[in-house]
C-alpha positions, -999 to +999 in steps of 0.1 A: -576-887+402-542-879+399-528-846+382-500-852+356-470-827+357-469-808+321-441-822+301-408-802+295-420-794+258-454-779+272-434-757+295-408-744+270-435-734+243-455-717+274-424-694+281-414-688+247-452-674+238-453-657+274-414-646+264-431-631+232-462-613+247-440-597+273-421-582+243-447-576+218-473-559+239-482-547+272-518-557+283-540-543+307-534-546+342-493-552+338-466-534+339-427-532+330-402-529+357-372-503+355-352-534+373-357-556+346-338-552+315-363-577+298-389-557+303-393-540+271-415-540+241-403-546+203-419-535+174-419-568+152-394-559+128-371-552+154-364-516+143-379-501+180-374-507+214-395-492+241-385-495+276-364-478+304-334-457+287-302-445+312-269-430+304-241-445+315-238-450+354-268-424+362-297-432+383-320-417+360-341-435+337-365-423+313-394-441+298-383-437+257-385-453+220-351-458+206-333-474+174-327-511+187-296-516+159-282-478+163-253-480+177-257-452+205-296-467+208-308-432+195-338-421+217-369-408+195-393-404+218-398-397+260-424-395+279-409-380+309-379-359+293-379-333+321-384-356+351-366-388+352-374-418+375-351-436+399-336-473+388-354-491+416-388-494+422-402-471+391-426-491+364-451-481+339-482-497+340-513-499+321-540-496+343-576-513+347-592-479+340-576-477+307-545-449+317-510-458+309-488-442+337-452-440+349-449-440+386-413-434+406-400-453+434-423-439+455-454-442+434-457-405+424-474-405+389-445-390+369-465-394+336-499-406+323-517-407+292-552-391+286-568-423+283-587-429+319-623-445+318-615-455+279-615-494+269-581-495+265-566-533+258-533-531+252-499-512+245-481-519+210-450-506+196-452-506+159-423-509+135-432-466+124-415-462+163-450-449+174-462-464+209-500-469+207-529-478+231-552-502+211-586-511+222-602-549+218-610-540+181-578-529+175-586-493+172-560-462+183-569-448+216-534-430+222-505-424+200-465-411+208-469-399+174-491-371+190-466-359+216-432-356+195-403-349+218-370-335+194-376-362+168-400-367+135-402-402+123-414-411+085-451-409+086-454-387+114-470-356+112-461-324+126-491-300+131-501-265+146-505-288+180-469-300+181-435-290+180-398-305+183-379-289+212-343-299+214-325-314+244-303-293+265-271-312+259-253-344+249-266-369+274-288-344+291-324-350+278-346-322+292-359-296+270-337-272+252-337-238+242-346-246+203-379-254+187-392-264+148-427-256+148-457-240+128-458-201+137-491-185+139-487-173+103-485-205+090-448-211+083-423-236+094-398-217+117-369-225+142-367-202+175-345-195+202-366-196+231-336-191+257-338-181+295-334-143+289-347-137+253-359-153+221-355-148+183-370-164+153-334-173+132-349-197+102-361-189+075-342-159+066-356-135+095-346-103+071-369-119+043-404-121+041-422-150+039-423-149+001-384-142-006-380-170+021-399-193-009-431-200+019-465-193+020-489-182+051-523-188+027-526-228+040-539-227+073-536-265+079-503-263+095-490-301+084-457-311+076-446-351+073-415-369+063-420-402+042-408-434+035-386-420+007-373-393+027-389-366+012-402-337+032-433-313+022-451-290+043-483-271+042-463-239+035-445-252+003-412-258+023-398-291+008-365-311+010-353-345+001-324-369+017-297-368-006-297-406-002-334-405-015-354-439-020-373-471+000-356-487+028-334-468+046-342-458+085-344-420+089-352-396+115-356-357+116-345-341+152-341-310+165-304-309+176-292-293+208-270-270+186-298-252+170-300-269+140-329-291+118-311-326+105-325-355+089-304-385+093-299-418+082-290-450+093-258-469+077-258-506+078-228-500+108-256-484+132-242-452+127-260-421+114-253-399+085-266-363+079-287-365+046-301-327+052-295-299+076-315-265+073-286-242+081-253-249+066-237-222+084-238-229+124-231-195+133-265-181+116-284-200+149-293-175+175-280-180+208-252-206+200-229-184+218-249-168+246-253-131+258-223-108+243-208-139+228-197-143+190-194-168+165-164-173+144-152-196+121-119-209+128-126-227+096-148-250+122-175-226+141-166-212+175-175-193+200-154-163+215-160-137+239-155-098+228-126-074+242-135-064+278-154-097+282-150-131+298-166-164+296-197-168+321-192-204+327-164-222+310-173-249+287-210-238+286-220-209+261-254-212+265-244-185+296-224-162+272-196-140+282-201-111+312-185-075+315-150-075+331-163-037+340-196-023+358-215+001+331-232+031+348-251+055+329-232+085+349-222+114+330-190+108+347-184+078+330-157+082+301-161+056+276-142+046+247-150+023+213-133-006+205-136-017+166-149-052+155-144-056+119-167-081+101-187-085+134-227-079+138-251-086+166-286-094+155-314-074+168-321-057+199-316-021+178-322+008+199-321+032+171-318+027+129-306+056+109-297+054+071-272+081+051-258+088+089-219+092+094-196+071+113-193+106+138-230+106+137-236+070+148-211+071+173-231+102+190-263+084+191-248+057+213-223+082+236-259+101+240-279+070+251-270+051+283-286+017+272-261+018+242-240-011+245-226-008+209-233+003+171-233-012+140-220+004+113-223-004+073-195+002+051-215-004+017-217+032+010-255+035+023-243+049+059-264+024+080-267+028+116-278+007+142-274+012+178-279-018+201-297-024+236-283-060+241-252-073+224-268-110+215-265-134+180-231-123+175-214-134+145-179-128+129-178-138+088-152-119+063-179-112+041-203-092+066-198-054+054-200-038+087-181-032+120-192-034+154-182-006+176-180-016+211-184+009+242-161-001+269-152+021+300-120+041+293-103+024+323-107-012+309-079-029+292-092-038+258-074-036+225-086-042+191-079-079+181-066-088+151-090-118+151-113-139+173-101-170+185-131-193+196-136-223+216-157-254+210-196-242+208-211-269+232-199-285+266-181-313+259-202-329+293-236-323+296-230-317+334-217-285+342-232-278+377-224-302+405-260-307+420-284-336+437-317-338+442-352-345+424-359-337+386-391-315+400-367-290+411-364-278+376-378-252+363-384-258+328-399-222+321-365-208+324-344-236+326-328-224+356-319-250+387-334-239+421-312-256+448-309-252+484-277-269+499-268-274+532-237-290+544-226-307+577-209-341+587-212-362+618-183-386+634-199-419+647-183-458+652-192-475+620-211-450+603-206-418+582-231-393+566-234-368+538-267-351+539-280-329+513-310-310+519-334-296+491-362-275+490-389-290+483-400-331+481-366-350+487-380-385+481-359-387+447-324-379+466-305-411+448-317-397+418-289-378+409-263-392+431-242-412+407-240-381+384-225-363+414-197-388+420-189-386+384-189-349+384-172-344+417-147-369+407-135-352+374-135-317+389-109-330+414-086-348+389-087-314+371-078-297+403-112-274+402-126-265+433-156-245+422-178-273+430-174-267+469-190-233+465-218-252+444-228-278+470-225-248+498-259-236+513-261-200+500-277-194+534-241-197+552-229-168+534-200-184+525-193-189+568-176-226+558-143-241+554-134-253+521-112-280+531-137-295+554-163-299+528-137-310+503-126-337+528-162-347+537-170-348+501-142-372+490-145-396+516-180-399+510-174-407+476-148-432+482-171-451+508-195-454+480-167-469+455-178-499+436-149-517+440-152-524+479-115-534+478-113-494+473-133-479+498-112-470+532-112-488+566-133-474+590-103-467+611-087-441+580-126-425+577-125-415+616-089-406+616-092-384+587-123-367+600-108-358+632-081-342+614-102-321+596-126-314+622-092-301+640-094-269+622-107-248+648-113-217+626-138-212+602-123-196+570-140-168+557-134-164+517-125-132+507-151-107+501-154-095+465 
């Protein structure tokens, strides 16, 4: 009996149903590929999308959930925020053992749910934005709502086991320095947890629990944002959106500038702030880094005190560094620079009441650990000597003055006013790096890299080789970022990136010109527009001219 070919209508219906299934849920034994943009899960009401998310032309992807109709596709959850995967070969699979796993191009498991050996049958994205794994009966075995990143959605609970952690910066989704969490005394708090120190800054750390309108006697530690835009916590903290009501899409986000904000989605896809925890941004700790001062101009900006300079221009997380060497030698003469209406919160070596200005100054002079002292002009004679200058704030209504201790030979004068620059870096990339996400030490938020530069001239080939400490299977993950950042720095006539990519084991014994030439050629050879790529003749000629440098240039010793 001859088989009859299916009709066109049957084929179309089958394809339609298959498409609906592929976008509605992920079944056991199936997967989503990073290379296919149609491989996504969509909530039934189309509010949320789940799939691989990338920023710009970077070859770094995160398995995420985002708002479908927001103008910037705002991410609300990530599985692998600190370990982006490659744009080729990576996939998310619902394995036959019940676990949902994200694998990189080399098959390495980057993330996996704790549902191994369960009856997980499918993954679904709910209208709430909750990604869930269900069994055949529809029972939820795992949900993304139990593992928030920086955002809380309506009807998602914040508990003693969960917290919101900010991202590092605009476009940089790695775990940042600010956290919204339940403390051990059952109170909701905001804390700065930086590479050098940590401190709670909300609610007001100078007040006790009850002065802040909270209670510590409910140990359930649970909070939730409802569909109306009201937030209620077990420590009796509560607030409501200024546009309170049903039908508005909202998110509560721990932002990378240290403020907790509730956002409402407008019809044009933009976000409106409908609540923020701190109205004065300079009250956020760590926002200007060590030694830095937050100043209103009237917008909040960061500034360095006299005798200090920015550690890393454009990145205030690094704060300010002294232009001098501080010693505990009795022979080092010092002076004090007066900074009216400035305070550095915390890190008090000594606190005295009814102290005179002279006696307060002597306390700082006699202690080599003292970097400054604060003296209140309220008539109480309050004296605070400081071991570390952190959480600097300049505000006209502060009734005190910081007296900064500097070596006598440092050229610094009392400023008439502090003029700052933007709080956050306009770009999330502050250093040229290439390699894998496994090189990030998330505990201290520092990058551990080893760079090696070298070049080879051969007919028809050019190689730029970067060796990194550890596994190098994901070398291309940051390649596009590297190209983009170096182009920007070259256009700005910066040369600091040259030393950034050089192997520190070379002790500076390399030619900056050779490195710069090599990298420029490498970038031009991978231009997306082939017509802009150099010919092999011109490449060889440039390399030969560069190689003609017979003498290695040694940077001046500092």
